[in-house]
Structure formats: C-alpha cells, structure tokens
C-alpha positions as CSV (number, residue, x, y, z in Angstrom):
1,M,49.1,22.4,20.6
2,I,46.9,19.7,19.3
3,Q,45.1,19.6,16.1
4,R,42.6,16.7,15.8
5,C,42.4,15.2,12.3
6,L,38.9,16.3,11.3
7,V,38.4,13.3,9.1
8,H,38.8,10.9,12.2
9,A,36.3,13.2,14.1
10,Q,33.7,12.9,11.3
11,R,34.3,9.0,11.4
12,V,33.6,8.9,14.9
13,I,30.4,10.6,14.5
14,R,29.3,8.4,11.5
15,R,30.1,5.2,13.8
16,Y,27.4,6.6,16.5
17,T,24.9,8.0,13.9
18,T,25.5,5.8,10.7
19,S,25.6,7.6,7.4
20,R,21.8,7.6,7.5
21,P,20.4,8.6,10.8
22,R,16.7,8.5,11.5
23,T,16.1,11.0,13.8
24,D,16.3,14.8,13.6
25,A,18.8,15.1,16.1
26,G,21.1,12.4,14.6
27,K,20.8,13.9,11.0
28,T,21.7,17.5,12.4
29,I,24.9,16.3,14.2
30,Y,26.0,14.2,11.3
31,A,25.4,17.2,9.1
32,L,27.5,19.3,11.5
33,A,30.2,17.2,11.5
34,L,30.4,16.8,7.7
35,K,30.9,20.5,7.6
36,L,34.1,20.2,9.8
37,T,36.2,19.7,6.7
38,R,34.8,22.5,5.0
39,V,35.9,25.5,7.4
40,T,38.9,27.2,6.0
41,T,38.5,30.7,7.9
42,L,38.0,31.6,11.7
43,E,34.7,33.2,11.0
44,Q,33.5,29.5,9.5
45,A,35.0,28.2,12.6
46,R,33.3,30.4,15.1
47,E,30.0,29.8,13.2
48,W,30.4,26.3,13.4
49,T,31.2,26.5,17.1
50,L,28.0,28.6,17.4
51,R,25.8,25.8,15.5
52,L,27.3,23.2,17.9
53,H,26.1,25.0,20.7
54,D,22.9,25.5,19.5
55,F,22.4,22.0,18.7
56,G,23.1,21.3,22.5
57,Q,20.2,23.9,23.2
58,V,17.5,22.6,20.7
59,F,18.0,19.1,21.6
60,K,18.7,19.3,25.3
61,T,15.5,17.6,26.4
62,F,15.9,14.8,23.6
63,L,19.7,14.0,24.6
64,N,18.3,13.7,28.3
65,E,15.5,11.2,27.9
66,K,15.9,8.2,30.1
67,T,14.4,4.8,29.9
68,P,13.8,2.2,32.5
69,V,16.6,-0.6,32.2
70,P,15.1,-4.0,31.2
71,K,14.6,-6.2,34.3
72,E,17.2,-8.8,33.1
73,R,19.7,-6.0,33.3
74,R,18.4,-4.1,36.0
75,T,20.5,-3.5,39.3
76,L,20.4,-1.8,42.4
77,N,22.7,1.1,40.8
78,N,21.4,0.8,37.3
79,Q,17.7,1.6,37.1
80,W,17.7,3.9,34.2
81,E,19.9,4.4,30.8
82,W,19.8,7.0,28.4
83,T,17.3,6.6,25.6
84,H,19.5,8.0,22.9
85,L,22.9,7.0,24.1
86,R,24.5,7.2,20.6
87,I,23.5,10.7,19.7
88,R,24.6,11.7,23.0
89,K,27.9,10.2,22.6
90,A,28.2,11.9,19.0
91,Y,27.4,15.1,20.4
92,N,29.7,14.7,23.4
93,S,32.3,13.8,21.1
94,L,32.4,17.1,19.4
95,L,31.8,19.0,22.4
96,H,35.0,17.5,23.9
97,L,37.2,18.5,20.7
98,S,35.6,21.8,20.9
99,R,36.1,22.7,24.4
100,N,39.8,21.7,24.4
101,N,40.4,23.9,21.0
102,W,41.5,20.8,19.1
103,L,39.5,21.2,16.1
104,F,40.7,24.5,14.4
105,T,44.4,25.0,15.5
106,Y,45.4,24.7,11.9
107,L,43.7,28.2,11.3
108,K,45.4,29.9,14.2
109,P,49.1,28.5,13.9
110,P,51.5,29.8,16.8
111,P,54.1,32.6,15.8
112,N,57.4,32.3,14.2
113,V,56.3,29.1,12.7
114,P,58.5,28.4,9.4
115,D,55.5,27.5,6.9
116,P,52.1,28.5,8.5
117,K,50.3,27.5,5.2
118,R,51.3,23.8,5.7
119,W,49.3,23.4,9.0
120,A,47.1,20.8,7.9
121,S,43.4,19.9,9.3
122,T,43.8,16.1,8.5
123,T,46.3,13.2,8.7
124,N,45.9,12.3,5.1
125,S,49.1,13.3,4.0
126,L,50.8,11.0,6.6
127,E,48.3,8.1,6.1
128,G,48.9,8.1,2.4
129,G,52.6,8.9,2.6
130,I,55.2,7.8,5.1
131,N,52.4,5.8,7.3
132,A,51.6,3.6,4.2
133,Q,55.3,2.8,3.4
134,L,55.7,1.9,7.1
135,K,52.8,-0.5,7.0
136,R,54.2,-2.0,3.9
137,I,57.6,-2.5,5.1
138,A,56.5,-4.1,8.5
139,D,54.2,-6.2,6.5
140,A,56.9,-7.4,4.2
141,H,59.1,-8.2,7.3
142,R,56.3,-9.3,9.8
143,S,58.4,-12.4,10.8
144,R,61.0,-10.1,12.6
145,S,60.3,-9.7,16.5
146,G,59.0,-6.6,17.7
147,E,62.4,-4.9,18.6
148,R,63.8,-5.8,15.4
149,Q,61.0,-4.5,13.4
150,R,61.0,-1.3,15.5
151,K,64.6,-0.8,14.9
152,M,64.0,-1.5,11.0
153,L,61.6,1.2,10.9
154,E,63.7,3.6,12.9
155,W,66.3,3.1,10.2
156,Y,63.9,3.7,7.5
157,L,62.7,6.9,9.1
158,H,66.3,7.8,9.4
159,T,66.7,7.6,5.6
160,K,64.0,10.0,4.9
161,K,65.3,12.8,7.3
162,Q,66.6,16.0,5.5
163,L,69.9,15.7,7.2
164,P,70.6,12.3,8.3
165,D,73.0,11.6,10.9
166,D,76.3,9.3,9.9
167,P,75.0,5.7,10.1
168,L,78.4,4.7,11.5
169,N,78.2,6.9,14.4
170,I,74.4,5.7,15.0
171,A,75.9,2.0,14.9
172,R,78.6,2.8,17.4
173,Q,76.1,4.6,20.0
174,C,74.2,1.3,19.7
175,N,77.1,-1.0,20.3
176,Y,76.6,-2.3,16.6
177,G,73.7,-3.7,17.0
178,Q,74.2,-5.5,20.3
179,D,72.0,-3.5,22.5
180,Q,69.0,-4.2,20.4
181,L,70.0,-7.8,20.2
182,A,69.9,-7.9,24.0
183,K,66.4,-6.4,24.1
184,V,65.1,-8.9,21.8
185,N,66.4,-11.6,23.8
186,D,64.9,-10.1,27.1
187,L,61.6,-9.5,25.4
188,A,61.2,-12.7,23.6
189,E,58.9,-15.3,25.3
190,E,60.0,-18.6,26.2
191,N,58.6,-21.4,24.3
192,H,57.7,-24.0,27.0
193,N,56.3,-26.4,24.6
194,K,59.6,-27.0,23.0
195,A,62.5,-29.3,24.5
196,D,65.6,-27.4,25.4
197,Q,68.5,-29.1,23.9
198,E,71.0,-27.3,26.1
199,T,69.6,-28.1,29.4
200,G,67.8,-31.2,28.6
201,R,64.4,-30.0,29.6
202,P,61.7,-32.0,28.0
203,A,58.8,-30.1,26.3
204,F,56.1,-29.2,29.2
205,Y,53.1,-30.9,26.8
206,D,52.9,-33.0,23.4
207,N,51.0,-32.0,20.4
208,A,49.2,-35.4,20.3
209,I,48.8,-38.5,21.8
210,P,50.5,-41.8,20.2
211,T,48.3,-43.9,18.2
212,E,50.7,-47.1,18.7
213,Y,50.9,-49.1,21.8
214,E,53.8,-48.2,24.3
215,H,54.8,-50.3,27.2
216,S,54.8,-48.2,30.2
217,I,53.4,-47.7,33.7
218,G,51.1,-45.3,32.4
219,I,49.5,-47.5,29.8
220,R,47.6,-50.9,30.5
221,K,46.1,-53.1,27.7
222,D,44.3,-55.4,30.3
223,P,41.0,-54.1,31.9
224,M,41.3,-52.8,35.3
225,K,40.3,-55.6,38.2
C-alpha cells in the first residue's frame, strides 16, 4: 500500500499554478489541493474526490484548448501545444494520485495493523525527525566517500532500532569492514591528473604552463625560419 505525502502533493500543484493563480481553473485546482491536508474522514475523502471529478468536467473545454506552436519551434510533428499546459499538469497530477488510491490510504489502513492511529498523511515526522539527523550527519562527514558514508548512516540507523543486533555479529558478517573497504576501492574513480608513484605513470595533464624558460625540443627561443 502506498500513501503519498499530501504536503508534497500540494507543493507540486503550487509549482504549476503558483500561490496566486490568475485563471479560475488555476484558483480552483489550487484551492482543491490546499484542502487535501484537511481531510480527516472517509466521507470527506469521497467529497474531495467528487470535487476533483467535477473540476475535470467543468473545465474540460478550458483544459483541452490548444495554441499553434510559434514558427521558430514548429516542426512537422509539433504543430500545436496545450494553451494551459501548467493547469493541465496540476490537474493530471492529482488525478493520477486519486486513480491509484494513493491519497487517502491513511484513512483505511489494512486489518491487523498494530496501531492504525499512527498512520500519517504526510512525511513531516520523518523530515523533521530521522531524515534531518541523517542530513546533519552526512553534512558533518561530507568528505567521506559514498560507500563509507552509506555504511556510517546504516550504523546510525541501527542504533535507533528498538532491538538492535549485536554490533560484533554485524562486524563479523561484514568481515570487520573489509568488504566495505573493497567496495570503496572499486567505486573510487582514478584520478588521472595525479602521478602514480607506484607505477611511475606521470599525470595526464598539468595544471599550468611554466613561466620560466626550459630548454627542450618542444620550446624554441628563436623565431621560426
């Protein structure tokens, strides 16, 4: 089962319509999106879905209006474009979520759920809770490579479990970090602009042109004859 964060769904609509839409269709779809987070019962959810259906019927002609593509962008297969494309995208975004039943899953949790009241309609508790902590830790250790940072965050999440496993057993399963180290070495990109001291390979290119004269076959002091 999927529950779309209703706050993020509202932000998508605001990105298309802005917070001050000018057309009647834009004002209506934006107001409908704002009511998403106020739905607390199945009856209100059915009423909201009905209003979304009514919007599609009332503004059907408006949404289907087309405009000739300007000559500089016109091609053989691109002669017309939607006149109110952003309003169409806003409407289709909500329609897609509604048809897939991803908006009001929190109102009808499946049976045998331990605590149905804890089903939420937004990810605010995650964004302000565990996700914020992960972002702070990742930012504080941003010099670590991707695989090392991933493992660091995994250990942090492990400490937040209600019944964490024995760290020693986990370390044994990972060969005491050697498996992660091998992944880091495999994923690390080779810096070709750095001389390899082990093989004697020089850098592929230098950072600057020397200003002083160097006697070599590639540098001439006299004019060409």
